[in-house]
N, C-alpha and C positions, 0 to 999 in steps of 0.2 A: 669904464666901470659898469659891469653888468649887475643889475639889482635883481634879487629874487622876487618873483611875483607873489603877491599876497593871495590868500585864499579868495578874497573878495574879487580881485582882478581875474583870477582863474575862473571863478564862477561866472562872472560877467562875460568872459570870453566864451565859455561853454554855452551860455544862454544866447549870445549873439550868433554863434555858429549854428545852434539849433534853429533859430529864427531864419537864418540864411538858408538852411536846408529845407525848412518848410516852404519858404518863398520859392525856391528853385523847383521843388516837387510840385507845388500848386501851379506854377507857370508851365511846367512840362505837361501836367494833367490838362490844363486849359488848352494847350496847343494840340494835344491828342484829341480832345473832345471836339475842337473846331475842325480838325482834319476829318474825323469820323462824320460829323454833321455835313461837312462839305462833300464828302464822298457819297453819303447816302441820299442827301436831299437834292443835289444837282443832277439833272438828267445827263446820262452819259451819251 
């Protein structure tokens, strides 16, 4: 039996998806910033 998702459940799912998206984007930004600092600060 598949139950219809209520608006509250759909909203919480959208919020969790948005939080996940923010976490992933911030993680990618941190990795890029670390890579740039590593490339610029370390002597080649």
